N, C-alpha and C positions, 0 to 999 in steps of 0.2 A: 628553800623557797617552796611554798605550798603549790600543789598542782592547780588548785582553783585560781590562784593568783597568776600562774603562767597562762592559763586559758584566757583569763581576762585580758592580759597583755596581748596575747595573740589576736583575740577578736578585735581589740582596739587598733592593732596594726593593719587589720583588714577592713577597717570602717568604710573605705571608699569603694569596696566591692559592691556588687549588686545586692539588693535586699534578699533575693532568692539564694544567692551564694552564702550570705551571712546566716540566713535561717538554717541552711543545711549544716554549716559548721556548728552552730549552736545546738542543733538537735543531735548530731552525731557525737560531738564532744560531751554532750550531756550524758550519753550512755557511758562514756569513759569516766566522767566525774562521779556518777552514782555508783559505779562498780568499785572505784578506788576508795571512796569514802571521803569525808570532809577533812580528815587529818593527813591525807596522802601528800607526800612531797615529791618533787621532781626527781630527787635522787633515788627514791624507792621505786618509782614507776618506770624510769627510763632505762630498763634492761630488757634484753631480748626474751628472757625467761618469763618476765612479768607479762609482756605483750602476747606471748604464746598462750598463756593461761586466759588472758582477756578474750582473745579471739575464739578459743575453745568454748568459753562461757557464752559468747554471743551465738555461736553455732548450735550449741547443744542445750543450753538452759534458759537463756533470756527469752521472754515473751513480749510481744508488742503490748504496751499498756492499754491501748484502745481496743484492739481486737482479740487479745489473748492468744494470738498465733505466733509461731516461730518467726524469726526475722528472715526476710528473703536474702538470697545471696547478693542482690544489688544493694540492699541496705547495709549489709556487713562490709561490702566493698567500699561504700561511701564512708563508713566509719574508719576503715583502714586508710583511705586517702586523706581524711580530715586529720587523723592521728599523725600521719606522715608529714602533713603540712605543719602541724604543731611542733613536731620534733625538729624539722628543718629550721623552723623559726628559732627554736631554743639553741640550736647549733650556731646560727648566725649571730644571736645575741650573746654568745659565749657562756650560756648557762650549762650546756653539756658539751662534751668533746666530739661526740659522733652520734648519728641517728641509729638507734638500736633496731628500728624496723627494717633496716637493710638486711638483717639476719633472719627476719621472720618471713617465711614463704607461705602464701595461701594459694589455693587452687585458682588458676587464672579463669576469669569469666570470659565467655565469648562476647563479641561486640553486642551491645544492647540494640535490639531492633528498634528502629525509629518509626513512628506512625507517619506514613506519607501517603498522599493521594495518588491514584493512577493519573495518567495524563488526561483521560476522559473525564474523571471527576474534577480534576483541577480546572479543566475548561468550563465545566458546568458552574463551578464556584465563581470563577472569574466573570462569568456572564450572568450571574444571578440577578444583579440589579441593573436596570437599563436607565439611560438618561432621558427617556421620553417624558412628555408632559404628564403622562399618567403612569408613573413608575410602578413596577412590581415591587412587592415587599412592604409597601406602606399603604394605608387607607387614606385616599385623598379626602374622603368624606369626614374622617375623624380629625385629620391634621390640617386640612386645607391644601389645595393643589400646589401652591408655591413652596410651602414648607416641606411637603412630601417629596417634591422634586429635589430640594436642597439636600435632604437626608439621603435620598437614593444616590444622587450624584457623588456625594461625599463618601458614602459607604462603598460605592463602586471603585473609587480611586483608592481607598484604604485597602480593599481586598486585593486589587491588582498589584499595588506596590508591595504588599506583604508577600504575595506569591512570586512576584517577579524578582525581587531584590533580596529575599531572605532576611528581612529585618526582624530583629527581636521586638517584642511588644513595647518595651520601654524606649527602644530606638525610634519606633514609629511615633509614639506620643510625644517624644522629645523634639521632633522636627520643628524648626522655625521657618519663617518665610524665606530667610536668606540661606536656608539649608539646601534649597532646591536650585541646582545649577541647570538652567533650562537649555542653554546652548550645548553643553556637554552631555546632557541627559544623565546626570548623576545627582545623588543626594549625599550630603555630608552628615555623618552620624556623630553626635556628641555624647549621647547617653548610652555609650557602649558598656558591655559587661566589665571590661577592664579599664574603662575611662580613657582609652586611647582612641582619639577620633579616627574614623576611616571614611573613605568615599566609595560608594558602590554605584554601578550603572543601573539604568532602567530602560525598558524597551520602548519602541515607538508607540505600541499599543497603550502602555501605561502612561506615556507622555500625553497622549490624547485625552485619557481619562483625567489626568492631573490638570490639564488645561481647562477642561470643561468645569471641573470643580473650582479652579481658580476664578473663572468667570462668575460662577454662582456665589462664591465667597465675596468677590468684589461687589457684586450687586447688593448683597445683604449687609455688608459691613464697611463699605467705602466711607472714608472720612472718620471712622471711629478708631480710637486708640485701644488696641487689644493686646497689650503687652502684660507679661507676668515677670517673675523674677528671672526667668530663663530667656526672655526675649519675646518676639511676636510669634505666637504659635501658628503653624500652618494649618493643621487640622483642628477644626472648631466644632463645638456643639452649636445648636441653633441659637443658644443664648449668648454666644460669643466667647465662651471659655475654652481653654485647652481641652482637647478630647482626652478622656480618661481611659485607663486600662479596662475598667469595668464596662465602659461604653463599647469598646471593641469586642469584649467577650459577648455582649448582647448581640452585636452584629453577627458574630460567628455562630452563636447559638441559634439564631433565626435561620441561617443557612443550613446548619446541621439538621434542624427539624424539618424544614421544607424539602430538602433534597434527600432526606432519609439516610444521611451518612452515619456510619457506626461511630466514628471518633473524629471530631473536628473542633479545633479551638485555634487561637491565633498562632501558637507555636507549631501546629501542624503545617501551616503555610510555609514556615521557615524550613521544616524538615522536607517538605515536598519540593521546594525550590532547590535545595542543595542536592537532594537525591536525583532529581531529573537533570540538574546541571551536570552532575557527575556522569550520568548515563549518556548525556548528549555531548560529552567530549572534554569537559574541563579536567585538567590534570590536577594532581594533588596540591601543588603549590598555588595554582590559580584558585582552587576551591578554598584554600586557607585564606588567601587575600580577600576573597569574596565573603566568606563567612565571618571573618574576624577571630577565628580560633587561633590562639597562640601555640597550642600544642598539637602537633600533627596526629597524635594518638586519638584526639577527640574526633577526627574525621574518619576513623575506622568504620564507624557505623554506616557511613555513606559509600564505603568501598565494597560493600557486599555485592557479589555477582548473582544476578537472577538466573533462574533456570533457562530462560529464553536467551539471555546474553551468552551463557555457557554453551548452549546448543549452537548458536550462530557462530561463536568463535571456533567451536569444534568442527563445524562444517567447513570453515575456511582453512583450518590447520590440519585436519585428518589426512594421513597419507593415502587413505582409500578414496578420497574425494578429489576430483580435479586431475588435470594432466600434469606431467613433470614440469612443463613450462609455467603453469600457474603456481605450483609449489615453489619454483625458483623465484617467481615474482614476489610471493609472500615473504620468502627469506630475504630478498633484496630490500623490501619495504621495512622489514625489522631492522636490517643493518643501518638503513638511512635514519 
């Protein structure tokens, strides 16, 4: 069996994954395919010796076709993970007997730092748009007072929900009217990365912003049928269509510019939500349920301990701080 055919079968088996995941597989396996050549077969490629040569090539010789620079360790690690997924697929399909990459060791990467806002910046982002009759962020003269209010109220609800509930962008734009469970203060997510629906909570503050948006939405679109192939969308454009990913990027770009943030886009809201949730007490399994990550290793980036947290923990635990009774109390708390 040719390697190119095996890659095609693998990608077809992953067709229900998110577009971003599929694009990563295609790009990283493209490196493999070009290195192996058009006539390469699965039998010749699926050996540990062959993979070692391939990764040495990526580390020492291959250059980024666009920039001409060497590949970053992250890109090489992505290629390794994509190749590992391909090999596991071939084992499952009975094409090979074992995954040769289990015998190939690369230097472990430290957890990738995730761009997250501080609590203070997150608060500024959440409060960027106001629901007043003369909302900030839009020109009432250019758009008209009512239209400007609708957009500001919608954007406020969008940003608060992104920050509060750690939604991915496609999960947000995929929300329907019946996705919002008002009594429970939860939203049901259907457009998840692994297509496994999950339900996540939102706060009282976000609930108020969502209700204000619902009132504006009803005022503008009451009695109109606003369904698409996925149902009745909750977040709408002013024309009554489902809010797009591009439109959300426009919202975050405006916030980034006006607040002078170094890095801010929709996924930063998710990183911020998960990072602050972990620091505020969610344990690893709660964080997994909240985020929708199937693999606990994906949460390592949110488990990094800040200097401030380490100092505070050291103050509590150091034998030179506190009385013997306070040390015993700390020991008892750990036993409990």
